[in-house]
N, C-alpha and C positions, 0 to 999 in steps of 0.2 A: 458021619457028620456028628452024630451024637457024641461019639468018643472024642472028636476034636474039640467040641465045646467044653467037655468036662476037663480036658487037659489045659485049655487056655484060661479057664476061669480063675484058678489060683494066681496065674501071672497077672491078670487084669486087676485083681484085688491088691496085689503088691504095688502095682503102678499107681493105683488110685490112692492108696495109703501114703505112698511116698510123696505124691503131688500135694495131698492135703497137709502133710507135715511141713513140706517146704513153704506152702502158702501161709500156714500159721506162724512159722518162724519169721518169714519176711514181714508179716503184719506186726509181730512183736518188736522186731528191730525198728520198723518205721515209727511205731508208737513211742519207743524209747528215744529215738532221735528227735521226735517232735517235742518230747518232754525236755530234753537237753537244750534245744534251741529256744524254747519258750523261757526256760529259766535264765539263759544267757541274756535274752532281751530284757527280761525283768530286771536282772542284775545291772545291766547297762543303764536302764532308765533310772533305777533307784539311786545308784551311786555316782554316776557321771554327770547327770543333768542337774544344774544348780537351781533347785526349786526356789522361787522368789520369796517364799515365806519361811525359809529355813536357811541356816548358815551353809554355805557351800562346803562340800566335803573336803577335808584337808588331811593329807597323810600325817599321822602322829609322829613325825620326825622333825628335827630342827637342825639347821645348818650350824655347825660349831663356830663358824666365822661371824654369825649374826646373833646367835642365841646361846650365850655362855651359861653353863651350869643350870640348864633348865631341868628341874627335877620332875619326876613323875608325880602327878597330883591325883585329884579325884578322877576316877574313870567313869565317864558318863556316856551313854549312847548318844550319838550326835543329834538325834531327833527328840531326845527325851529331856526337854528343858521346860521348866516352869518360868515363863517370862512375861513381864508386863512392861509396857512403855508408858512413861509419864511425860506428857507434852505440854509445854507452856505456849499458849497461842492467843492471838487477837482474833476478833470476829472475822476480819477480812482475809485472814491467812488460810491457805489451803493445806489441810492435814489429811486429805483423803488417801494420799499415797501410802500412809501407814497401813490402813486396812486393806488396800489393794494388794500390796506386795507382801504383807506379813499378817494374813488373816488369822493365823493360829496364835498370835500373841495379842493379848488384851491391850487395847490402846485407851489410855486414860487421858482424854483431851480436855485440858482446863482452859476455858475461855475467860481470860482475866478481865475483859472489859464488857462482860455481859452477865449481870447478876441473875438472869433467868436461865442461864445455861445449866444443863444437867451437872456439870462439874465446873466450879468457879472458885474464887478465893474471897476471903473477907474484905480485902482491899487491894487494888492494883498498885502495889509498891514493891520496890526491890527487884524489879525485873523477874527472872525465872525463879529466884530464891523463894518467893512467896508461894509459888506453885509447888515446888519441891517439898517445902516444909509442910504445906497443907496435906499433901498426899501422905507423907510419912506419918503425920499425926493421925489422920483419919484411918489409915490402914495399918497402923503399927502392929496390931495383933493378928492381922490376916495378910501379911506381906507375902508375895511370891518369893521363890528362891532367888530369882534374878530380876533386878529392876534397872531399866535404862532410862536415864533422865535426859530429855531432849528438847530442842527447839522445834518450831512448827514446820518451817519450809523444808522441802527436800534439798533444794540447791541454796547453799549459804556460803558466803565468802570464806568462812573459817573452817568449813568441812575439809578434812585431811584427805583430799582426793584431787587428781588433776582436773576434774570437771566440777569440783566443789559439790559433789553428789553424795548425799547421805545414804542412798540405797545400798551401794556396795559395802559401806562400812557396817551396816546392820547385817547384810547378807553373809558377810565373811567373818563376823565376830566370833571369837573362840571362847565359848562359855566354859569349857574345861579350865582354861587359864583364869577366867574370872573366879571360879570356885577356889582356885589356889590362892589368888591374890586378895580377894575380897572387895577391892576397889580398883577400877581401871579408868583412866582418862581416855576418851575416844580420839584424842589427837596425839600423834607421835612426833610430829615436827616440832622443833623448839621455837619457831617464829612466833613471837609475842608470848611472853610469860616465862621462858626459860633462857638461861640457867637460873636467873633470879629476876623478879619484877619489882619487889618491894623490900625496902630496908627499914624495918620498924624502929630500929635503934639509932638510925642516922638521919633519915629524911624528916624534916621538921615542918614542911609546908605542903599544901595541896598544889600540885603543879598544873598551871594553866595549859602547859604544853600537852599534858595527858588528859585534858578535859575534866579535871577535877577527880581523877581516880584516887583510890585509897592508898596514897603514899604513906610514908612512915608514921607520921604523927597521928593521923586519923586511924590507920590500921592498928597501931599499938593501943590506942584508947579503946577501940571496940573489942579487940582481942582480950584485953585485960578484963573487960566487963563480961563477955560471953564465955570465955574459956579461962576462968581464974585459976584453975588447977594446973595450967601449963605455963612454963616460962615463955616470955615473949621471944620469938626467934629473931636472930640477927638478920636473916635473909629468908625470903619466901619466894618460891618459884614453882610454877606449874603452867603447862601449856594452856592457853585460853581455850575455850570460852564457855565453860560450865556445861559441857555435855559429857556424861560419864555413866558407868555401870557400877552397881553395888549389890552385894549379896544380902539376903535377909539377916544372916548371922552378924554381919558387920554393922548394919543399921541398928540392930537390937543390942549391940554392945553398949550403946548409950541408952539410958532410960528415956522413956517417952517424954518425961518432964523437961529434958534438955531441949528437945525440938520445940516443945510448947514455949519454953523461955526464949528461944531464938526467934520464933515468930512474933511473940509479944514485943520483943525489942524492935523488930522490923516494923510492926504496926505503929509503934509509939515514936520512933526516931524522927528527928527533924532533918536528918541528912537527906540530901537528894538521892534519887535512885542511882545516880552515877557513883555514889560513894557506898551506900548501903548494899546495893546489889553486887558491887564489885568486891566488897569485903568477903561476901560468901563465895564469889567466883574463885577467889584466891585462898579460900579456907576449907572448902569441901574435903579436899584430900587430907587435911589435918584432922577435921572432924571425924573422918572415917579411918583414922589410925595410921596415915602415912607420915613420913618425915616432912618438915616444912618445905624443903626443896625436893620436889618429886619430878625429876626429869630423866627418865630412863633413856638410854641411847636410842636413837631413831631406828637403827637396824634391828636391835633387840625387840623394840616395841612393835614394829611392823610384823616381825616374825611371830611373836607370841600372841599378839592381839588379833591379827588378821590372817595369819598363816602365810604371809608373804616373806619367805625366808631366803630368797635368792635375788634380792634387789641389787642392782649394781651401783657403784660409786656412792657408797654410804659413808658419811662422816658421823660424828657423834650427834650432831643436831639435825641432820636431814639425809634423805636419799634422793638423788637426782631424779627429777621428773615427777615426784609424788605430790609436791605442793609448791605453789607459787603465790606469794603475797600479792593480791590484786591491787590495782591502783585505787579502786573505790570499794567501799564497804557494802555496796549493793550491786547485784548482778544486773546486766542490761536486759531489757525486754527481749524475749525470744531465746534467752539462754536455755539450754546449752548448745543450740544449733546456730545461734547468732551471737557474735562477739561484740566487744565494746565499740568497735568502729563500724558495726553493721555488716561485717564480713561473715561469710558462711563458715561454720565450724563443723568438723566431723565429730559425730557422737554416735556410738554404737549401742548405748544402753537402752533399756526399755523406757518408753514414755507413755 
């Protein structure tokens, strides 16, 4: 019996060692697989889910049919943006959606009709122009790399979206392209403003049909006063309605004194807001270095500004289904789930 035990002992040791090695190997394999799965899940959540406070991830490629000669520009990490929002608002307007969906971006909400508001303006004149100029003047030396100049409400008739929703426009905005261009209008569709809206050397009167907007004679007069170093253009065109993005470098290409002079003129002018504000609406792109007619093709714009590079049925001025000029300039109560005739609408976005 003793001899049998001595003979079997080495064999038992071998079996035990083999089992232990197998167990350790299986443990290490399971640990490695867990690490891989965990990383895959993190990768999926990070890159595929459209975070509401960041631009949705877009592949850095462009369709040649819609984005001609798109050059490689400044390479930035998609989440590494220094962004501020400048919002022109009235007291009764709801601007909470900015902080709700874009908490990582500083929202500068200017309440133009409340002198006690944390951010306000010297005088409520010139529509959003007074807000934009006040921000630039006050922050000229501490500007962020990227500033978006915006209106208050999330749903506005002029927003370039099938639901007139401002949320996806900010969510999908391509900041790399802004760094290349310096200035970008947030509207791609040409409806209202393009290919030309004002003829400063031809139109001689203020048109009642356009509710006193800055047609030729008035536009030329103000242009010569505020931009004396520039020849008066024969045509001016840009898609309405004064919502755009600008880089710090482009804003600072002009001295601070220019913006102070613009605001002083706005404070002193006897023109109604429909004229003074509209002058700036059709001049911001010129002030920030673009040609007087700034009307990129709709397909090119949607691709480069919002990453929508495969839209169908695009012409120079629009892409089917992206924007419809509404009958009224105000959206009905209950929008976007209730239409103008009280009908129920399908809306899949967050509310």
